[in-house]
N, C-alpha and C positions, 0 to 999 in steps of 0.2 A: 369695768366692763359688764358687760351684761350676763345674764346665768346663761347656762351651758345650753348650746343649740337643741340637741337633742332631749326629747320630753319624757315621760314616763308612759307613754300611750303605746304599746307594743306596735300597733298596727302603722303609725308612724313613722319609727325606728325602721321596721321590718321593710317598708317602702323604700327609704332613703338608702337602705345598707343593701337592697337589692338593686338599685341604679349603680351604686358605686363599685359591686362585685363585676356587673356587667362591664362597667367604664375599665376595670382595672384586668379584664379576661381582654378585652378587645385592644388596650394599649400594649398589652402583653404580645401579642399574636404580631402585633405592629413591630416592635422591637426585636423579636427573633426572628422575623419573616426574612429581615434585610437591616443592615447597618446603615444602608443609604437612606433609610426611612426614618433615621432619628430625631430629623428637624420636624417629621411629619406626627411622631410618637408626641410632641412638646404642643405642637398645634393640635392634636387630636385630644389631649389631655387637658388644653385650657378649654377647649370647646364644651368638651364634659363636664366640666368643673361647674362650668355655667349653667349647664342642662340639670345637672345634679342639683344645684343651687335653687332652680326655678321650679324643680320638683319638690325641694323641701319646703320652699315657701308655700306653696301650694296644697301641701297638706299640712303647713303648718299652722295651728289654730290661736295661735298668738296675734296682739295686736303687731300689722303691719307696718310699722314704724319706721322711718329712714336708717333709723339705727340697726334696724333689725333685719332691714334689707340687705344692708352693705355688710354686717358680720354674718350673713348665713353664705352670700358670695364669697365673703373674704375668705371664710373657715374650708370652702371646698376648694378654692384655687392654692390653699396653703395645704390641704391635704392630697388633693390630687396631683395639680400642676407641681407642687413643691416638693410634696413627698413620694407617692408613687413614680412619678414620670423619672425623679433623680433615682430613687433604687434602682429601675431597670437599666437605666442608664447606667449604673454602676456592675451591673450585670453584664451589659456588653462590653464595658471596659476590662471589667475582670476574666471574663470568659472566652470573650472573642476580641481580644485585644490586636490583635495583627490585621484584623478586616476593618477594624474600627480607626486604628492609624491609617490604611489605604484610605478609607472614606474622607478623612482628612486630608489627604495627602502627605502625610509624614511617615518617617520611615518605622517601617515594623520591627520590634523585637526589643522595643526600648522599656527597661524596666520603670521608668519613671512614670509611665503611663496606670501603672498600679499604683500610686500616689494619686493620680487623678480620680480612677476608682474609688478609693477610698472617701475623697474629697466629697464626691457624687453621692455617695453612702451616707456621711456625716450629714449632708443638707437635707437627704431624703429623710433621716430618722428624725430631724428638727420637725419636718412638713408633718411627716406621720403622728407625731407627738402632740402636734396643735390640736387634734381631733379632741384632746383629753385635757391638754395645759393652756390656761387662756392667759390673759393680762399681759404684762410685758414680755412674757416667752412671743408672742406674736410678734411683738416689736421687735425681738434678738433676731427672731426666724427670718422675717423680712429682711432685716440689714444684712444677716449672713448669705442668704442667697441674692441680695441685690447686687453687692460686692463681688460675690461669685461669678455671677452670669456676666456683669458688666463688664470685669474685667476679662472675661472668656471673648466678651464682643470684641472687646479692645484688640487682644491677640489676636483675633480672627482679620479684621479690618487690617491692622497691620502687617500680616501675611500675606492678605491680596494685595495691599499696596508694594510692600518691597519685594515679596517673592511671585508675584503673580499666582498665586495659590488660588485656584477657584474649584477646589475639590468640592464634592455633594454638601460634606457636612462643616465644611470651612466657609461657605459663603451663601448666600441666596436666604432663604427663610430660615435656615441657622443664625444668623447674624442678626435678622429682624427680629427674631425670639427673644434672643440674649438681652435685645433694649425694650421691647415691648412688655413684656412678662414682669420686669422690675419695675417698669414705671407705673404699670396698671396696680401691680401690688402696694407700693408706696404710695400712689394718688387715694387708694381704695382703703389702706388702712388709717389714714391723714384725714380723709373725708370720716370715716368712721369714729375715731376717737372725738371729732369736734363734733358731731349729731350726737352722740352718746353725751357729751359732756353738756351739752345745751339742752337735751331731754332730761337730766338729772336735775338742772339747776330749775327746770320750769316745773319738775316735781316737788322739789323741795320747797319751791315757793308756794305752790299752791297747799303743801302739806303744812 
């Protein structure tokens, strides 16, 4: 894997962290304002991750190779879309459980929802740790997140087909994001691994 994204230049790191802080604040307001805004939370975090990645690349003085670009966008998708968004979802499931259940079209007061909250927290912690830990840890995080979200998407689709449950958080954007985000992460991770290997092979051949 390439070297860590963050550099030793304080002005560069300050700019990226400033954008990230604004992203977290905005996402937090979206999550706490209404439980039916949960699909929009993840959509917002997805877009914000791309924006932060673009800002990072603009500030970064290292060569803008294909591997560097892929690594940068993958990093912020993992940190923001997997990490921050999942932690905010944990907060919704843990502290606004009845409202979340209603928005999903499920009965309130089910203690099983607490387990869902912890699952979201676990995935969120993995995503945030991707900021510091690289290598195969990214692979493991993408796998865990993809299994969780694609599985959740299958449950939502089954609930729509079998029970005609079209509650806000059980249909529409929720299902699209459950499928879209894992596909993007897997594709980007695969692309990054491939171009990184090719660039290392070319560098070795020249040396």
